[in-house]
N, C-alpha and C positions, 0 to 999 in steps of 0.2 A: 783519846781527848787528853788534852794537856790540863791537868788540875793544878792551879797556882796555889801555893801555901799563903796563908793570910799576909798580904804585902804591907809592910809600913807605908805610911803616907809619904815619907821621905825618900823612897826608892827612886832613884835617877837613871837616866838612860846609861847603859852600859854596865850596871849594877849587876853583880850575880845574885841570883835568886834561886830559892829552892822550889822545886816542883816534881810532880810525879809524872812520868812520862815513859812510854816505851820506844822512843826514837833513839836512834844511834848518835853518838857525839858527831858533831859537825852538820847536823841537820839544822835547817831553818824551818822554823814553824811560825806561821802568821795566824792569829786569832782575830779576825776581822771584827767580831762583835765588841771586843774591847780595844780595838785598835793598837794591838801589840804584838812586836815581833820578838821571838825567842831565838837565840843561837844555842843549841843543845850543847853543853859542855861534856856532862856525863849522865848517867842514869838518874840522877838526882839534883842536877845543877844546870843552870841556863844563864845567859846574858839577855838582859831585857832592854829592849828599844820601843819608844813610843813611836807609832807611825800614822800616816794618813792612808786610807784605803778607798776602795771603789765606792762610788755613790750608791745608794740603795738599788738603783735600776742597772747598775754595772759591776755588781759585785760578782764574783766567781769563787768557786772552791775546787780544789783538786791537788794532785801531786805532779810535780815537774822537777826540774833540776836547773841549776845555774848553768847557762849555755856558753856566756862569755861575760867578760869584764872590761870596763872602760873607764878611764879617768878622763874627766871633762869632755864628755860625749857630745857630738852635734847631735841635733834633734831633727828628724823628719817627721812631721806631724802625720799619724796615720789617717787613712781616708775618712773614718768616722769622725774624728776629730776636725779634719777640714771641713767636712759637711756642715758640722755645727759652727765652726769659725772660719769661714771663707776668706776672712782678712789675713790669716796666717802666712808667713812666707813658706816657700817650698822647704827651706831648712834654716834652722837657726844654729849659728856656729856654737861650738863647745866654749864654756867660759863666759858667752855673752849673757848679761844681766837677766835678759827675757828668756833664756833658755830653762824649761821646766826641769830638765834633768839634773841640775846641780852639779855637784863636784865629781860624782861618779855613778855609775849604772852597772847593775849585774842583770844580764838579759836572760829571760826564762824561756826553756824550750817549749816549743809547741804553740806559740803565738805572738802576740805584739806586747806583751807584758814585761816590766822589769821592776826590779827593786833598785829605786835611785834616789838621789838627792832631791833638792828642791831649791827654787828661787821664791818660794812663798812658805817661810817657816811657820807662819801662824796656821797654816793648813793641817800641820801635824797634830793628829788626835781627832780629825774629822772624817767623814764620808765624803771625799772630795774629787777622786780621780775617776778615769775612764776604766780602771781595773788595776793600774800599777799600784805599787807598795811605795809610798813616799816616806822618805827619811830626812831627819835633819842632816845637813852636809857633814858636820863632824861624826854624825852616828854611821853613815854610809861609808866614810872613809874607814871608821873602826871595823865595820862589818867586811868590808872590801878586804881588809888585812887579815882577817881571821877565816874567812870562807873561801874556798876554791872553785874553779870551774868543776862541774860535775857534783857539787854539793847538793844532796835532796832538798827540796823545798815542798812543804805541805801548807796549803791555804785552806783554812777552816772558818766556818762561820762561828 
């Protein structure tokens, strides 16, 4: 479990924070209950980002890794999303304003989930997705530059 030191109220996305963790440097840890993603820098430091996470009925936990990385990815709505939103097109081009993937995406192995940007910045901090981890576009670009394919990802409640 990641135990965050008392964070000052002025901590911004991308700031270094102190925390107690057993994770290796380069690991991505998502704490869904507090809608926060940490990129572990070393055994006592991480970079913190606010995120939007899965709706209460669509949350998941587990361990995986970054399988691939894409800048301005196109989006093909998964079957579950298409069932709930049949009006969606078969694909939304990368860079299109209505594309929910935003500026970049890091797909996760073993499922239809990704850590990605967003076209709805007001959704950051909420329980809003079908299970993906949403970030502000500037934040996903920062994380994208720091984390590589194969980076471990731990999603926790």
